C-alpha positions as CSV (number, residue, x, y, z in Angstrom):
1,M,-10.5,9.2,-3.3
2,D,-10.2,8.9,1.0
3,H,-13.4,10.1,1.5
4,L,-16.3,11.1,-0.5
5,D,-15.5,14.0,-2.9
6,Y,-18.8,15.1,-3.6
7,K,-17.4,18.4,-5.8
8,S,-16.0,14.8,-7.9
9,L,-19.8,13.5,-8.6
10,L,-21.9,13.9,-12.5
11,P,-25.0,15.1,-11.1
12,E,-26.9,10.8,-12.0
13,E,-24.1,10.3,-8.9
14,L,-25.4,13.2,-6.0
15,A,-28.8,12.9,-6.9
16,E,-28.1,9.5,-5.5
17,R,-25.8,10.4,-2.4
18,V,-28.6,13.1,-1.5
19,A,-31.4,10.2,-1.9
20,A,-30.0,8.0,0.2
21,M,-29.4,11.1,2.7
22,G,-33.5,10.8,2.6
23,E,-33.0,14.9,0.9
24,K,-35.8,15.7,-1.8
25,P,-34.2,15.2,-5.5
26,F,-34.0,19.1,-6.6
27,R,-32.3,19.3,-3.4
28,A,-29.1,17.5,-5.9
29,K,-29.4,20.2,-8.3
30,Q,-29.1,22.8,-5.7
31,L,-25.6,21.5,-4.5
32,F,-24.9,20.6,-7.7
33,A,-25.1,24.5,-8.9
34,W,-23.6,25.6,-5.8
35,M,-20.1,24.0,-6.5
36,H,-20.1,24.1,-9.7
37,K,-22.2,27.2,-10.7
38,K,-22.0,29.6,-7.6
39,Q,-18.2,27.8,-6.3
40,A,-18.9,28.3,-3.5
41,V,-15.8,27.4,-1.4
42,S,-17.5,26.5,1.8
43,Y,-21.3,24.6,2.8
44,D,-21.5,27.7,5.1
45,E,-22.1,29.5,1.7
46,M,-25.6,27.2,0.3
47,T,-27.8,29.4,2.1
48,N,-30.7,27.3,0.7
49,L,-30.3,24.5,2.0
50,P,-31.4,23.1,5.5
51,G,-29.3,24.2,8.1
52,A,-29.9,19.9,8.9
53,F,-28.5,18.5,5.3
54,R,-25.8,20.7,5.6
55,D,-24.3,19.6,8.7
56,R,-24.6,15.9,7.5
57,L,-23.0,17.2,4.4
58,K,-19.9,18.6,6.3
59,E,-18.8,15.3,7.1
60,E,-17.0,14.7,3.8
61,P,-15.0,17.9,3.5
62,L,-15.7,20.3,0.1
63,T,-12.0,19.9,-1.9
64,V,-11.2,24.2,-2.1
65,L,-7.8,24.4,-2.8
66,E,-6.4,27.4,-1.6
67,C,-3.8,29.4,-3.5
68,V,-0.2,30.0,-2.0
69,R,2.1,32.8,-4.3
70,T,1.2,34.5,-7.4
71,Q,2.9,36.1,-10.5
72,V,2.1,38.8,-12.6
73,S,3.8,38.8,-16.3
74,A,5.2,41.9,-16.7
75,I,5.1,41.8,-20.1
76,D,1.3,40.8,-21.0
77,G,0.2,40.2,-17.8
78,T,-0.3,36.9,-17.6
79,R,-0.8,35.3,-14.2
80,K,0.4,32.7,-12.6
81,Y,-1.2,30.4,-9.7
82,L,0.4,28.2,-6.9
83,F,-2.4,25.9,-5.8
84,R,-1.8,24.2,-2.5
85,L,-4.3,21.0,-2.2
86,P,-5.5,19.4,0.6
87,D,-3.7,17.0,1.7
88,G,-0.5,19.6,1.0
89,H,1.1,19.6,-2.1
90,V,1.5,21.7,-4.8
91,V,0.4,22.5,-8.0
92,E,0.1,25.4,-10.1
93,S,-2.3,26.6,-13.0
94,V,-1.4,29.9,-14.9
95,W,-4.4,32.5,-16.1
96,M,-4.0,33.9,-19.8
97,R,-5.9,37.2,-21.3
98,Y,-6.8,36.6,-25.1
99,H,-8.9,38.5,-28.0
100,H,-11.6,35.6,-27.5
101,G,-11.3,35.1,-24.3
102,N,-10.0,34.4,-21.1
103,S,-8.2,31.0,-21.1
104,V,-6.5,28.6,-17.8
105,C,-4.1,25.5,-18.6
106,I,-4.2,23.3,-15.6
107,S,-2.5,20.3,-13.6
108,T,-3.7,17.3,-14.2
109,Q,-1.1,15.4,-12.4
110,V,1.0,16.0,-8.8
111,G,4.3,16.1,-11.3
112,C,5.1,14.0,-14.6
113,R,6.8,10.4,-15.1
114,M,7.0,11.1,-18.7
115,G,10.3,12.1,-18.6
116,C,10.0,14.3,-21.8
117,A,13.6,16.4,-21.8
118,F,13.1,19.5,-22.2
119,C,10.3,20.1,-19.7
120,A,10.7,21.5,-15.6
121,S,7.3,19.5,-14.8
122,T,9.5,16.2,-14.7
123,L,12.8,16.9,-13.7
124,D,11.4,15.0,-9.8
125,G,9.0,12.7,-10.5
126,W,5.1,11.9,-10.6
127,L,3.5,11.3,-6.4
128,R,-0.3,11.4,-8.0
129,N,-2.7,11.8,-9.5
130,L,-4.7,14.4,-9.5
131,T,-9.3,14.0,-8.2
132,P,-11.6,16.1,-10.4
133,S,-12.4,18.3,-7.8
134,E,-9.1,19.1,-8.4
135,M,-9.1,20.0,-11.7
136,L,-12.2,21.5,-11.8
137,E,-11.1,24.1,-8.4
138,Q,-8.1,25.4,-10.4
139,V,-10.6,26.7,-12.4
140,Y,-12.7,28.0,-9.6
141,R,-10.3,29.9,-8.2
142,I,-8.5,31.7,-10.9
143,Q,-12.8,33.1,-11.3
144,R,-12.9,34.1,-7.8
145,L,-9.1,35.1,-8.0
146,T,-9.4,37.5,-11.1
147,G,-13.1,38.0,-10.9
148,E,-13.6,37.1,-14.5
149,R,-14.7,34.6,-16.6
150,V,-12.6,31.5,-17.9
151,S,-14.1,30.5,-21.5
152,H,-11.0,27.5,-22.7
153,V,-9.7,25.3,-20.6
154,V,-5.7,24.1,-21.4
155,L,-5.3,20.9,-20.2
156,M,-1.2,21.5,-20.5
157,G,0.7,21.7,-17.4
158,T,1.7,19.7,-15.2
159,G,1.5,15.7,-15.7
160,E,0.5,13.8,-19.2
161,P,-3.3,14.0,-18.8
162,M,-4.2,10.4,-20.7
163,D,-1.7,8.9,-17.8
164,N,-4.8,10.2,-15.6
165,Y,-7.2,9.3,-18.2
166,S,-10.3,8.7,-15.9
167,H,-9.8,12.3,-13.7
168,V,-9.2,13.6,-17.1
169,V,-12.9,12.4,-19.1
170,R,-14.5,13.3,-15.5
171,F,-13.7,16.3,-15.2
172,I,-14.4,17.8,-18.6
173,R,-17.9,16.2,-18.5
174,L,-17.9,18.6,-15.4
175,V,-16.4,21.3,-16.4
176,S,-18.2,21.5,-19.9
177,H,-22.0,20.7,-17.7
178,S,-24.6,22.8,-18.9
179,Q,-25.7,22.9,-14.9
180,G,-22.2,23.7,-13.5
181,N,-19.9,26.3,-15.1
182,D,-21.2,25.0,-18.3
183,I,-17.6,25.6,-20.8
184,S,-18.0,24.7,-24.4
185,Q,-16.3,21.3,-25.0
186,R,-14.8,22.8,-28.2
187,N,-12.8,25.5,-26.1
188,I,-11.3,22.8,-24.4
189,T,-8.2,21.4,-25.6
190,V,-6.1,18.4,-23.9
191,S,-2.5,17.3,-24.2
192,T,-1.3,14.2,-23.8
193,C,3.2,13.2,-25.5
194,G,1.1,10.3,-27.1
195,L,0.1,7.6,-25.2
196,V,-1.4,5.3,-28.5
197,P,-3.6,3.1,-26.6
198,K,-5.4,6.5,-24.4
199,I,-5.7,7.8,-27.2
200,R,-8.1,6.3,-29.5
201,Q,-10.0,5.1,-26.0
202,F,-10.4,9.4,-25.8
203,A,-11.8,9.2,-29.1
204,D,-14.9,6.9,-28.7
205,E,-15.6,9.3,-24.9
206,G,-18.1,11.0,-27.5
207,L,-16.4,14.6,-26.8
208,V,-15.5,17.2,-28.8
209,V,-12.7,18.7,-27.4
210,T,-9.6,19.4,-29.4
211,L,-6.9,17.3,-29.1
212,A,-3.4,18.4,-28.9
213,L,0.1,15.9,-29.4
214,S,3.0,17.4,-28.1
215,L,4.9,15.7,-31.2
216,H,8.6,17.8,-31.1
217,A,10.5,15.6,-33.8
218,P,10.0,14.6,-37.2
219,N,11.1,11.3,-36.9
220,D,12.1,7.8,-34.4
221,E,15.3,8.4,-33.8
222,K,15.3,12.6,-32.5
223,R,11.6,12.0,-30.5
224,R,13.2,9.6,-28.6
225,G,15.7,11.6,-27.4
226,L,13.7,13.6,-26.0
227,M,10.3,11.1,-25.1
228,P,11.1,8.2,-23.4
229,V,7.4,7.9,-24.4
230,A,8.8,6.9,-28.4
231,R,10.3,4.1,-27.4
232,R,7.0,2.7,-27.0
233,Y,5.3,3.8,-29.1
234,T,6.4,4.9,-33.3
235,I,5.1,8.6,-34.2
236,R,3.3,6.3,-37.1
237,E,1.5,4.8,-34.4
238,T,1.1,8.3,-32.9
239,V,0.2,9.7,-35.6
240,D,-2.3,6.9,-37.0
241,A,-4.4,7.2,-33.1
242,C,-4.6,11.2,-33.6
243,R,-6.3,10.6,-37.3
244,Y,-7.9,8.0,-35.9
245,Y,-9.6,10.9,-33.2
246,Y,-10.5,13.3,-36.1
247,E,-12.0,11.1,-37.5
248,R,-14.2,10.2,-34.6
249,T,-14.7,13.0,-33.7
250,G,-14.7,15.7,-36.6
251,R,-12.3,18.2,-34.7
252,R,-8.9,19.7,-36.5
253,L,-5.9,17.8,-34.7
254,T,-3.3,20.1,-33.3
255,F,0.9,19.1,-33.3
256,E,3.1,20.9,-30.5
257,Y,6.5,21.6,-31.9
258,S,9.1,22.5,-29.5
259,L,12.0,24.2,-31.1
260,V,15.5,23.0,-29.6
261,A,18.6,25.5,-31.6
262,G,20.4,22.2,-33.2
263,E,17.7,19.4,-32.3
264,N,14.4,19.2,-34.4
265,D,14.7,22.7,-36.1
266,S,16.2,21.9,-39.2
267,G,14.6,23.0,-43.4
268,D,15.3,19.0,-43.5
269,D,13.3,18.4,-40.1
270,A,11.2,20.4,-41.7
271,A,10.2,19.7,-44.9
272,E,10.8,15.9,-43.1
273,L,7.9,16.5,-40.6
274,A,5.3,18.0,-43.7
275,G,6.1,14.7,-45.4
276,V,4.5,13.3,-41.8
277,L,1.6,15.0,-41.5
278,K,0.8,15.1,-45.1
279,G,-3.0,14.8,-45.5
280,L,-3.9,15.4,-42.4
281,N,-6.7,17.7,-41.3
282,C,-4.3,19.3,-38.5
283,H,-2.7,22.8,-37.3
284,V,1.9,22.4,-36.0
285,N,1.7,24.9,-33.5
286,L,5.3,26.4,-32.6
287,I,7.1,26.8,-29.9
288,P,10.3,27.8,-28.7
289,V,11.5,26.1,-26.2
290,N,11.5,27.9,-22.7
291,P,14.8,27.6,-21.5
292,I,15.5,25.2,-17.2
293,K,18.2,25.8,-15.8
294,E,18.3,21.9,-15.3
295,R,18.9,21.6,-19.3
296,T,21.8,22.7,-21.2
297,F,19.0,23.4,-24.6
298,R,18.6,26.1,-25.8
299,P,15.5,27.8,-27.8
300,S,15.8,28.7,-32.1
301,G,16.3,32.1,-33.4
302,Q,13.1,33.6,-34.6
303,K,15.4,33.4,-38.6
304,N,15.5,29.8,-37.6
305,I,12.0,29.7,-36.5
306,L,11.0,31.3,-39.5
307,R,12.6,29.8,-41.9
308,F,11.0,26.6,-40.4
309,K,7.0,28.0,-40.1
310,N,7.8,28.9,-44.3
311,K,9.0,25.4,-44.9
312,L,5.6,23.7,-43.8
313,E,3.7,26.4,-45.0
314,K,5.3,25.8,-48.9
315,C,4.3,22.4,-47.9
316,G,0.5,22.7,-47.3
317,I,1.0,22.1,-43.3
318,N,-1.1,25.3,-41.3
319,V,1.4,26.9,-39.2
320,T,0.7,29.2,-36.5
321,I,4.2,30.6,-34.5
322,R,2.7,30.1,-30.5
323,R,2.9,34.0,-28.8
324,E,4.8,33.7,-25.6
325,M,3.4,33.8,-22.5
326,G,4.5,35.0,-18.9
327,R,8.9,34.2,-20.1
328,D,9.0,36.5,-16.7
329,I,7.3,34.5,-14.4
330,D,8.5,31.8,-14.8
331,G,6.8,30.2,-17.7
332,A,7.8,27.2,-18.5
333,C,5.8,24.6,-16.6
334,G,6.3,23.2,-12.8
335,Q,8.8,26.1,-13.6
336,L,7.0,27.6,-10.0
337,R,6.4,24.8,-8.6
338,K,10.4,23.3,-8.6
339,S,11.1,26.9,-7.8
340,Y,8.5,27.1,-4.4
341,M,9.6,24.1,-2.3
342,E,13.4,24.2,-3.5
343,K,12.5,28.0,-2.0
344,E,10.3,27.2,1.0
345,G,12.5,24.0,1.4
346,V,9.7,21.7,1.1
347,A,10.0,18.1,-0.4
348,D,6.6,16.6,-1.3
349,R,5.7,13.1,0.6
350,R,7.0,10.6,-2.2
């Protein structure tokens, strides 16, 4: 961080900073509540803090994101937001309403370096990691913009969460803190393309979030054609790391599987996938791939999707077909950001 980022500090760290400023301990709790429970956008809103204390706080900028574009789906009401970061970069987030509550899908990086063949997020490469406060702000701004509480958070937007490991772990601890926004960790899902050492490290953090692995193929050969990470870690290594995560946390595993017509959606693919996942306490989420103009991939037809689903179920695998949200508003990860940059003539600073 180039500056002291108060919003990224855990309560005990904030208490140390406030004490060093000569303030009483309860001021740290007030400041934390203003940032994370009331989600203030300026120090001036923090009216129960002494003016002199607020003036000292202003020496360090309060991280706040600016909404530069909003798209609302005419199909299902899904909202996609493009936020400008303090340094001018832009990231996107998605708000979705479900019967169980409001869910927000957030980005963890500006761009992505994982190179998955079907994903728009990776087309312009990786620029930088998001700070914990920038991830928090996506949730907080959306709550302010919609006037509704967010109950579920999914780290499945632009970026690979395990490639921004320490900031993601800190974000989870902050967004779930009882003195702050207090979102249950059981309602938080972290998606990863499969950085095996980080999955194992994550299992030992003492968190109780859901782990979702982007699998997308039933064998190493096909997976290497879709996901460069498969050249570093085999499916066996990756699934073994997921099994370790379940053993350490007791959290049922989720496997994301994007169905690409003619690539990974045959009956043989389904049977092979069932063999890979046999014996695991898991759930498979089938996703008709979102088409992007830079790629030739097409989503599987409904008939093939149902055939694939039925095959898995006959093999004893718990499976659902993901409800498609926001396809009419650049629904795939990275599409809104990319279209904004192209239309506005914005060039990210590398």
